[in-house]
C-alpha positions as CSV (number, residue, x, y, z in Angstrom):
1,M,-46.6,-48.2,10.9
2,S,-45.3,-44.9,12.3
3,I,-42.9,-42.4,10.8
4,T,-40.0,-40.6,12.5
5,V,-39.2,-36.9,11.9
6,V,-35.9,-35.6,13.2
7,G,-35.8,-31.9,14.0
8,A,-38.5,-29.6,15.2
9,G,-37.7,-26.5,13.2
10,L,-40.2,-25.1,10.6
11,A,-39.6,-28.0,8.2
12,G,-39.7,-30.7,10.8
13,C,-42.9,-29.4,12.3
14,E,-44.6,-29.1,8.9
15,A,-43.5,-32.7,8.0
16,A,-44.8,-34.1,11.3
17,W,-48.1,-32.1,10.8
18,A,-48.5,-33.4,7.3
19,I,-47.9,-37.0,8.3
20,A,-50.4,-36.7,11.2
21,R,-53.0,-35.1,8.9
22,A,-52.6,-38.2,6.8
23,G,-53.6,-40.3,9.8
24,I,-50.2,-41.9,10.4
25,P,-48.6,-41.8,13.9
26,V,-45.3,-39.8,13.9
27,T,-42.5,-39.5,16.4
28,L,-40.8,-36.1,16.4
29,I,-37.3,-36.1,17.7
30,E,-35.8,-32.8,18.9
31,M,-32.5,-32.4,20.8
32,K,-33.5,-29.2,22.5
33,P,-33.5,-28.5,25.4
34,Q,-30.8,-31.1,26.1
35,K,-28.6,-29.6,23.4
36,F,-28.7,-26.3,21.5
37,T,-27.0,-25.2,18.3
38,P,-24.9,-22.0,18.4
39,A,-27.8,-20.0,16.9
40,H,-30.8,-21.4,18.9
41,K,-31.8,-20.1,22.3
42,S,-35.4,-21.0,22.8
43,E,-36.8,-24.4,24.0
44,K,-39.8,-23.9,21.7
45,F,-40.2,-25.5,18.3
46,A,-40.0,-23.5,15.0
47,E,-37.6,-20.9,16.4
48,L,-37.0,-18.0,14.0
49,V,-33.4,-17.2,14.3
50,C,-32.5,-14.7,11.6
51,S,-35.5,-12.5,11.1
52,N,-39.2,-12.4,12.0
53,S,-40.2,-11.6,8.4
54,L,-41.8,-14.3,6.2
55,K,-41.5,-12.0,3.2
56,A,-44.1,-10.6,0.8
57,S,-47.8,-11.5,0.9
58,R,-48.9,-10.3,-2.5
59,L,-49.9,-13.1,-4.9
60,D,-47.9,-11.3,-7.6
61,S,-44.7,-11.9,-5.6
62,A,-42.8,-15.2,-5.5
63,A,-42.9,-15.2,-1.7
64,G,-46.7,-14.6,-1.7
65,M,-47.3,-17.3,-4.3
66,L,-45.3,-19.7,-2.1
67,K,-47.3,-19.0,1.0
68,E,-50.6,-19.4,-0.8
69,E,-49.5,-22.8,-2.1
70,M,-48.6,-23.7,1.5
71,R,-52.0,-22.7,2.7
72,R,-53.6,-24.9,0.1
73,L,-51.4,-27.8,1.2
74,G,-52.6,-27.4,4.8
75,S,-49.6,-25.6,6.3
76,L,-49.3,-25.4,10.0
77,C,-46.9,-22.4,9.8
78,M,-49.3,-20.4,7.8
79,E,-52.2,-21.2,10.1
80,V,-50.2,-20.1,13.2
81,A,-48.7,-17.1,11.5
82,A,-52.1,-15.6,10.8
83,T,-52.7,-15.5,14.6
84,C,-49.5,-13.6,15.5
85,A,-48.7,-11.3,12.6
86,V,-47.1,-7.9,13.2
87,P,-47.3,-4.8,10.9
88,A,-44.7,-5.1,8.1
89,G,-46.0,-3.3,5.1
90,G,-46.8,-5.7,2.3
91,A,-44.8,-8.5,4.1
92,L,-46.0,-11.1,6.5
93,A,-44.0,-10.8,9.8
94,V,-44.8,-12.4,13.1
95,D,-44.2,-12.0,16.8
96,R,-41.5,-14.7,16.9
97,E,-42.2,-15.8,20.5
98,A,-45.9,-16.1,19.8
99,F,-45.2,-18.0,16.6
100,A,-42.9,-20.5,18.2
101,A,-45.3,-21.0,21.1
102,G,-48.3,-21.5,18.7
103,I,-46.4,-24.1,16.7
104,T,-45.2,-25.9,19.8
105,A,-48.7,-26.0,21.3
106,R,-50.2,-27.5,18.1
107,I,-47.5,-30.1,17.7
108,T,-47.4,-31.3,21.3
109,S,-51.2,-31.5,21.6
110,H,-51.8,-33.5,18.5
111,P,-52.9,-37.1,19.4
112,L,-50.9,-38.7,16.6
113,I,-47.6,-36.9,17.4
114,T,-45.2,-38.1,20.0
115,V,-42.3,-35.8,20.9
116,K,-39.0,-37.2,22.1
117,H,-36.2,-34.8,23.4
118,E,-32.9,-36.4,22.5
119,E,-30.1,-36.1,20.0
120,Y,-30.4,-38.2,16.9
121,I,-27.0,-39.5,16.0
122,A,-27.3,-42.1,13.2
123,L,-29.3,-42.7,10.1
124,P,-31.6,-45.7,10.2
125,D,-31.2,-48.7,8.0
126,E,-35.0,-49.0,7.7
127,G,-38.1,-47.3,8.8
128,V,-39.5,-44.2,7.0
129,T,-37.7,-41.2,8.4
130,V,-37.7,-37.5,7.6
131,I,-34.4,-35.7,8.4
132,A,-35.1,-32.0,9.0
133,T,-32.2,-31.1,11.3
134,G,-31.5,-27.7,9.6
135,P,-28.4,-25.9,8.6
136,L,-26.8,-26.4,12.0
137,T,-27.1,-30.2,12.1
138,S,-25.2,-31.6,15.1
139,D,-21.6,-32.8,14.4
140,T,-22.5,-36.4,15.1
141,L,-25.4,-36.6,12.7
142,A,-23.6,-34.5,10.1
143,A,-20.8,-37.1,10.1
144,A,-23.4,-39.8,9.5
145,L,-24.9,-37.7,6.7
146,R,-21.5,-37.3,5.0
147,E,-20.9,-41.1,5.2
148,E,-24.3,-41.7,3.6
149,C,-24.5,-38.8,1.2
150,G,-21.0,-37.6,0.6
151,E,-19.5,-34.2,1.6
152,G,-22.0,-31.4,2.1
153,L,-21.3,-27.7,1.5
154,N,-20.9,-25.0,4.0
155,F,-21.7,-21.3,3.9
156,Y,-22.0,-18.4,6.3
157,D,-25.4,-17.2,7.6
158,A,-25.8,-14.0,9.7
159,A,-28.5,-12.5,11.9
160,A,-29.3,-8.8,12.4
161,P,-29.4,-7.0,15.8
162,I,-32.6,-6.2,17.7
163,V,-33.0,-3.0,19.6
164,A,-35.5,-1.6,22.0
165,T,-38.0,0.7,20.3
166,D,-38.2,3.2,23.2
167,S,-34.4,3.7,23.1
168,L,-34.6,5.2,19.6
169,D,-34.2,8.9,19.0
170,E,-37.6,9.9,17.6
171,E,-36.2,13.2,16.3
172,H,-34.1,11.3,13.8
173,L,-36.6,8.8,12.4
174,F,-39.9,8.7,10.6
175,R,-42.5,6.1,10.1
176,A,-43.3,5.1,6.5
177,S,-43.3,2.1,4.1
178,R,-41.5,2.4,0.8
179,Y,-43.6,4.0,-1.9
180,D,-46.3,4.5,0.8
181,R,-47.1,0.8,0.6
182,E,-48.4,-0.2,4.1
183,E,-51.2,-2.1,5.7
184,S,-51.6,-0.2,9.0
185,G,-52.3,3.2,7.4
186,E,-49.4,5.0,9.0
187,G,-46.4,3.2,7.6
188,D,-45.1,-0.1,9.0
189,Y,-41.3,0.7,9.1
190,L,-39.4,3.1,11.2
191,N,-36.9,4.8,9.0
192,C,-33.5,6.1,10.1
193,P,-32.3,8.7,7.5
194,L,-28.7,9.7,7.0
195,N,-27.3,12.7,5.1
196,K,-24.3,12.3,2.9
197,A,-21.7,13.2,5.6
198,E,-23.4,11.0,8.2
199,Y,-23.4,8.1,5.7
200,E,-19.8,8.5,4.6
201,A,-18.7,8.5,8.3
202,F,-20.8,5.5,9.0
203,H,-19.5,3.6,6.0
204,A,-15.8,4.4,6.9
205,A,-16.4,3.1,10.4
206,L,-18.2,0.0,9.2
207,I,-15.5,-1.2,6.8
208,T,-12.8,-0.9,9.4
209,A,-14.7,-2.3,12.4
210,E,-13.4,-5.4,14.1
211,T,-15.2,-8.6,13.4
212,A,-15.8,-11.5,15.8
213,P,-13.4,-14.4,15.5
214,L,-14.6,-17.5,13.7
215,H,-14.3,-21.1,14.9
216,E,-11.5,-23.0,13.3
217,F,-13.9,-25.2,11.3
218,E,-15.6,-22.1,9.9
219,K,-12.5,-20.3,8.5
220,D,-12.5,-21.9,5.1
221,L,-16.2,-21.4,4.5
222,T,-17.5,-19.1,1.8
223,V,-19.9,-16.2,2.4
224,Y,-23.4,-17.0,1.0
225,E,-24.8,-14.1,-1.1
226,G,-28.3,-14.5,0.2
227,C,-27.4,-13.5,3.8
228,M,-24.4,-11.2,3.3
229,P,-23.0,-9.5,6.4
230,I,-23.5,-5.8,6.1
231,E,-19.7,-5.1,6.7
232,V,-18.8,-7.5,3.9
233,L,-21.2,-5.9,1.5
234,A,-19.9,-2.4,2.5
235,R,-16.4,-3.3,1.6
236,R,-17.5,-3.8,-2.0
237,G,-17.7,-0.1,-2.6
238,A,-18.7,3.3,-1.1
239,D,-22.3,3.0,-2.4
240,A,-22.8,-0.8,-2.1
241,I,-25.0,-0.6,1.0
242,R,-26.7,2.6,-0.2
243,F,-27.9,0.7,-3.2
244,G,-28.7,-2.4,-1.0
245,P,-30.1,-2.5,2.5
246,M,-29.8,1.3,3.0
247,K,-31.4,2.3,-0.3
248,P,-33.5,5.5,0.1
249,V,-35.7,5.0,-3.0
250,G,-39.5,5.4,-2.3
251,L,-39.0,7.2,0.9
252,R,-39.2,10.9,1.8
253,D,-38.0,12.5,5.0
254,P,-40.8,14.7,6.3
255,R,-38.3,16.9,8.1
256,T,-36.7,18.0,4.8
257,G,-39.3,17.1,2.2
258,H,-36.6,15.2,0.2
259,R,-35.3,11.7,-0.2
260,P,-32.5,11.0,2.3
261,W,-29.0,10.1,1.1
262,A,-29.4,6.7,2.8
263,V,-31.9,5.0,5.1
264,L,-31.8,2.2,7.7
265,Q,-35.2,0.6,8.1
266,L,-36.4,-0.9,11.4
267,R,-39.2,-3.6,11.4
268,A,-41.3,-4.6,14.4
269,E,-40.0,-7.7,16.1
270,N,-43.1,-8.4,18.2
271,A,-46.8,-7.6,18.3
272,E,-46.3,-4.9,20.9
273,G,-43.8,-3.1,18.7
274,S,-41.4,-2.8,21.7
275,M,-38.6,-4.4,19.7
276,V,-37.3,-3.7,16.2
277,N,-34.7,-5.4,14.1
278,L,-32.3,-3.6,11.8
279,V,-33.5,-4.8,8.3
280,G,-30.6,-6.1,6.2
281,F,-28.0,-5.6,8.9
282,Q,-26.9,-9.2,9.3
283,T,-23.4,-8.9,10.8
284,N,-20.4,-10.6,12.4
285,L,-19.0,-7.5,14.1
286,K,-17.9,-7.8,17.7
287,F,-20.7,-6.8,20.0
288,G,-19.0,-3.6,21.2
289,E,-18.3,-2.6,17.6
290,Q,-21.9,-3.1,16.7
291,K,-23.0,-0.7,19.4
292,R,-20.3,1.8,18.4
293,V,-20.7,1.7,14.7
294,F,-24.5,1.3,14.4
295,G,-24.8,4.0,17.1
296,M,-23.3,6.4,14.5
297,I,-26.7,6.3,12.8
298,P,-28.5,9.3,14.4
299,A,-31.7,7.5,15.4
300,L,-29.6,4.7,17.1
301,K,-27.2,6.9,19.0
302,N,-28.7,5.8,22.4
303,A,-30.1,2.5,21.2
304,E,-30.4,-0.4,23.7
305,F,-29.4,-3.6,21.9
306,L,-31.6,-6.5,23.0
307,R,-29.8,-9.0,20.8
308,Y,-26.6,-8.4,18.9
309,G,-26.1,-9.8,15.4
310,V,-24.3,-13.1,15.1
311,M,-22.8,-15.3,12.4
312,H,-22.8,-19.1,12.4
313,R,-22.2,-22.1,10.1
314,N,-24.8,-23.5,7.8
315,T,-24.6,-26.9,6.1
316,F,-26.6,-28.2,3.1
317,L,-26.5,-31.3,1.0
318,N,-25.5,-31.6,-2.7
319,S,-29.2,-32.4,-3.2
320,P,-29.1,-32.6,-7.0
321,T,-27.1,-35.8,-6.7
322,L,-29.1,-37.2,-3.8
323,L,-32.7,-36.3,-3.8
324,T,-35.8,-36.6,-5.9
325,A,-38.3,-33.8,-6.5
326,G,-40.3,-35.4,-3.7
327,F,-37.5,-34.8,-1.2
328,Q,-36.8,-38.6,-1.1
329,S,-33.3,-40.1,-1.1
330,R,-32.4,-41.8,-4.3
331,R,-29.9,-44.1,-2.5
332,A,-32.1,-44.9,0.5
333,P,-35.8,-44.5,-0.4
334,H,-36.9,-44.9,3.2
335,L,-35.2,-41.5,4.0
336,F,-36.7,-38.1,3.2
337,F,-35.0,-34.8,3.8
338,A,-36.5,-31.3,4.4
339,G,-35.6,-27.8,5.2
340,Q,-32.4,-25.8,4.6
341,L,-30.4,-29.0,4.7
342,T,-31.8,-29.7,1.2
343,G,-30.7,-26.4,-0.2
344,V,-33.9,-24.5,-0.2
345,E,-33.2,-21.0,1.3
346,G,-35.6,-19.1,3.6
347,Y,-38.1,-19.8,6.4
348,M,-41.1,-20.5,4.2
349,E,-39.2,-22.3,1.6
350,S,-37.9,-24.6,4.4
351,A,-41.4,-25.1,5.8
352,A,-42.8,-25.8,2.3
353,S,-40.2,-28.5,1.7
354,G,-41.3,-30.0,5.1
355,I,-44.9,-30.2,3.9
356,L,-44.0,-32.0,0.7
357,A,-41.5,-34.3,2.4
358,G,-44.1,-35.2,5.1
359,I,-46.8,-35.8,2.5
360,N,-44.5,-38.1,0.5
361,A,-43.3,-39.9,3.6
362,A,-46.9,-40.7,4.5
363,R,-47.6,-41.8,0.9
364,S,-44.6,-44.2,0.9
365,V,-46.0,-45.9,4.0
366,K,-49.4,-46.2,2.3
367,G,-47.8,-47.7,-0.8
368,E,-48.8,-44.6,-2.9
369,E,-46.8,-42.8,-5.5
370,A,-45.0,-39.7,-4.4
371,L,-46.6,-36.3,-5.0
372,I,-44.4,-34.4,-7.5
373,L,-45.8,-30.9,-7.9
374,P,-45.7,-29.2,-11.3
375,T,-42.7,-27.0,-11.9
376,D,-44.9,-24.0,-12.6
377,T,-45.9,-24.0,-8.9
378,M,-43.4,-22.3,-6.6
379,I,-42.9,-25.4,-4.4
380,G,-42.6,-27.7,-7.4
381,A,-40.1,-25.3,-9.0
382,L,-37.9,-25.3,-5.9
383,A,-38.2,-29.1,-5.6
384,G,-37.2,-29.4,-9.2
385,Y,-34.2,-27.1,-8.8
386,I,-32.7,-28.9,-5.8
387,S,-33.2,-32.3,-7.4
388,N,-32.0,-31.5,-10.9
389,P,-28.6,-33.3,-11.5
390,D,-27.6,-30.5,-13.9
391,N,-27.3,-28.2,-10.9
392,A,-24.9,-30.4,-9.0
393,K,-21.6,-28.9,-10.1
394,H,-22.2,-25.4,-8.7
395,F,-25.2,-26.1,-6.4
396,Q,-26.1,-23.2,-4.1
397,P,-29.2,-22.6,-1.9
398,M,-32.3,-21.2,-3.7
399,G,-35.2,-19.2,-2.4
400,A,-38.5,-18.5,-4.0
401,N,-38.3,-16.5,-7.2
402,F,-40.0,-16.4,-10.5
403,G,-36.7,-17.2,-12.3
404,V,-37.0,-20.9,-11.4
405,I,-40.5,-21.2,-12.9
406,P,-41.0,-21.9,-16.7
407,P,-42.1,-18.8,-18.6
408,L,-45.6,-18.1,-19.9
409,A,-46.5,-19.2,-23.4
410,T,-47.1,-15.6,-24.3
411,H,-44.7,-13.0,-22.8
412,I,-46.3,-10.2,-20.8
413,R,-44.2,-7.1,-20.9
414,D,-45.3,-5.5,-17.6
415,K,-43.4,-7.3,-14.8
416,R,-46.1,-7.1,-12.2
417,A,-48.8,-8.4,-14.5
418,R,-46.4,-11.2,-15.7
419,Y,-45.8,-12.2,-12.1
420,A,-49.5,-12.2,-11.4
421,A,-50.1,-14.4,-14.4
422,L,-47.3,-16.8,-13.4
423,S,-48.8,-17.1,-9.9
424,A,-52.4,-17.6,-11.2
425,R,-51.2,-20.3,-13.6
426,G,-49.3,-22.1,-10.8
427,L,-52.1,-22.0,-8.3
428,E,-54.6,-23.3,-10.9
429,H,-52.3,-26.2,-11.7
430,L,-51.7,-26.9,-8.0
431,D,-55.5,-27.1,-7.5
432,A,-55.8,-29.5,-10.5
433,V,-53.2,-31.8,-9.0
434,L,-54.6,-31.7,-5.5
435,G,-58.2,-32.2,-6.8
436,G,-59.6,-30.5,-3.7
437,N,-57.5,-32.4,-1.2
438,V,-53.9,-33.5,-0.5
């Protein structure tokens, strides 16, 4: 018996990979290149739309713990990411083109994976299927999901601009990582400092800049806090972005010897470092306004924009009423769901859900019990969060964080030491559950 996986994003590719690793044939259905969502441009699988950062790598961080769990579960994304990482301080960031190409090559060359390029328009009445169509699920399939699962929820998501590195004004930037934390030895971020007058002028322009019009179906959506457009955040107060994406703490401008009033950080977008993205500058400003307003930052006064920021619709299910902690439908057990559609938030969180959904889809075909991970693992905690009926009333997407994990039996006062202990406990329990293999 074979299994169908719908969607070749990070979650779908991980699900297909996990199923194939279990020795079961899988058909992966992807509508690209026949049809694209408003946010996707590449024909390749696992396209990174918003950012090329996969977040922190340290095991005493929630994101680092999550990625280590994924490695131990045989993650395809982590395997490929290791081959195309770019400098990003303590974070794991990748050359997005190389990452997508690597995932695509692994998937299309696997003997147990068959790829079909077509739009999937209806949920099956039988046959084990993993739905991993992402936050921009096509209208036709979204209608089928609403009929099966009830109304979903919508929220805004925004992507930051990318500029050419050689178009930056080197006299108005310096290379450093916050608190001198870097892997390359010279600082992995380009920092664009602003003095008080420059910041105030930039802020005034930002909050009055013209935004791009929304589609009619998007106008009633609410802004999701996890991907707040910079102009929306700026309107919350004069210092809102100076204590957010433009915070200067941990940085010192070598030209003045002092901490700047505000800082925009730029992160490498590819291995060559020829492109950088504006960290935390997700936006829905009109393209011309982005060039004008962001060009007020001295280092960006002549910047060449290779991709302007965009905003698009995201959709996710009310998973606490619909899914188990194994990402299996309560109403239709032959259906599994994975990725941002389930309400996990973030690239690696989506990929991790795909691993678990794929493992459990394979187990269901084999007649085995579902793998439910302990809630003191990061993946298990996220799976527990999105499947907990108590969260249904005010359900919102959730990314990796230590707040979703049960506390230690003995409280550790030092935060970093506490996080390290939480991570060590979770990884120990994951190994005990896996018993050396998935």
